[in-house]
Each structure stands twice: as structure tokens, then as C-alpha cells.
N, C-alpha and C positions, 0 to 999 in steps of 0.2 A: 504494500500500500504506500501511501504518501500523502502529499499535500492535496487539500480540497479547498473549495471556496470558503469553507468554515474556518480552516486554519491548517497548521503544519505540526508534525510531531517535533518535539524538542529533542535535543541530544540525550537528555536523561530518559525520555520515553523510549527512544531506540535502544538504549542500554537496558532499560527495564524489560522490553519485549524479549530480547535475547537471553537475559538472565533468567527470566521466568520460563522461557522455553527450555533452556538447558536444565533448570531444576526439575521441570516436568518430565523430561525424557530420561533423566539420570544418566545411565550408561548407554542409553540408546543413541541413535544418530538423528541429526536434523537434516532435512532436505528443504532447502530454502530457495525460493524463486522470487525475484524482485518484480516490480511492474514498471510501466512507463512513468509512473508518478513517484517512484522511489528515488530520492535525491542521492547523488554521489556521497554526500556527507554521511548518510545513514550507513553506507557500506564501510566507510572509514571508521565509524564507531562500532559497528557490529562485528566485522571480520576478526579483530583481535580477541574478541570474547568467545569465539567459537572453539569448542573442543572436538578433536577428531573422534570418530569419523563424522564427516558432514559433507554435504554438497551445497555449494552456493552458486546458483545460476544468476548471472547478471543479464537482465532483460535487454539492456542497452548494447551489449557486445557479444553475448553468447548466442549461438544458433540453437534451433530445436528446443524450444521451451519445454521443460518436463512437467509443466503444471498439470496437464490431464493425467499423466502417469502417476504423479504424486497423489492426486485425488483418488485414483483407482486403487492404489497399492498401500497407502499409508495406514499405520495402525491407529493414528490419531491425527487430527489436523488443527493447526493454529492459523487463524486469519486475522487481519486487522479489520476493524469495524468501519473503515472508511469506504468500503466497497460492498454494496448490496449484493452484487453478483457473487463475489467470493464467499460471503456468508451463506447465501442460499445454495450455491454449488457444493460447498462443503457439507451442508446438511442433507444432501442426497446420498452421501457415502455410506451411512450407517455406522460410522466409527465415531468415537468421541470428538467433538468439535469445541474448540476454545476460541473465544473472540477477545482480542485486545481492543477495547473501545475507549479511546480518548474522547472525552466530552467536547473538547475544543477543536477536534478534527472531524468527528462524525456529526453530521447535521441531525436535527431532531427526528426526521423521518427514519434515519438509520438507527438512532437510539430506540425508537419504537419497535423497529424490526428486531433488534437484539433482545428486547424484553419479551417479545412474542416467542422468539426461539428459545429463550431461557424457560419461560412459563410452560411451553409445550414439551420440554424435555429434549429438545433437539441440539442444544448447545449450552455451554457454561462460560462464564467470564474467565479470561486468563488472569487470575489474581493469585495472591499468596496461598489461597486454599485449593487451587486447582490440583487435581490428581487424576491419574489414568485409570483408576479402578471403578469406572462407571461406564455404562452403555446408554446411548440415547434411547428414550422410550418411543420416539417417533422419528421418522425421516420425511423429507419432502418427496412426495411421490406423485408428480403431476402426470406421469405416463399412464398410470392406472386410472386416474380421474378422467383424463382425456379419452382413453379407450372406452371406458364405461359410458361417457357422454356420446361418443360416436355410435356405439351399439344402441343406446336409447333412441337417438335421432334417426338412425338408418337400420332398423331391425332386419329389413329385407336383404340387406347386404351380407348378413350373417346367418342366413337361412338356406340350407341346401334344398334342391328340387324336391326331395322326399319329405320336407318339412322339419328336418332336424336342424336345431340351432348349433352354430359353431362359435 
């Protein structure tokens, strides 16, 4: 993540994100990808704090962004709350999702989404109490919702000539 119209992460917040992420994974590894909004200063702050093993993908210079692979294969996900799409995409995964949500960077509508995700058991805040021994109680599953709506609206498309529904 990075700067929004609302504001920008401070040096101490970039430090806090990596410190909390390192504490959360313990001896595990971090797979990090930046975005077009991640400032170079953030990397200067974060890189020295990383403990091996880790992957740090720089959006501005590295090719083949591993973002989709990270979403598909990670045991847990940490996202910054300045991106609605990162928050919701992570909540499709079915693994623990932690959101670092700085109030001066995330606009109010983002903060409302975070609260909904927390309330519905899809994510938790990345704070000092964050731990990996929980599982989301729900995931975002638009595919099932859309498929059911298509079946409802076009039942004939899902009926075989012998009258059997598919």
C-alpha cells in the first residue's frame, strides 16, 4: 500500500507494519509485494528489518508480480487498509487475514469496510494481539452468489431436455 488522498504512512508506521508482521510469523517467512503507491522510503525503512527467509518484490522494478500467487498459497495474509481491493481479495482466500489500518491513511469508507470484515469474522486488525491460531469464520464468496442468481434468473439454461436440472 501507500499514500492516499487521506494521507501517507509515517516512517514509524512502516516500521510498525514490518515489526508486527515479523512477530506474527515468528520463524516463518514473509512474502512481500509493494504497489505502485509504495514510496521508495518505505523500502529503505522496511528492508533492514526483514529476517530471512523472505521475498521482497518491488513493484516498480521487478517483473512478474507474485501477488496472485501469494494470495493463493499463503498460510496467512497481511494487507494495508488503504486498498479496498487488497482487503477484499485477501478475504476470498480462506486463510487468516490481518489488516494494518492507519486512520490517517485509510478514508472513512475503508474504515467501515474493515469493521465489517472484523465483525463478520473475515479479518482481524494487525495489532499487538494478532496471532495465527484462528481461522476466518466466513470468506467473501461472490462466485456462489452470482451463480445462484444466474440459475434463479435463467432456470431454462440449467435444465436438460429430459427435465433434469443441472
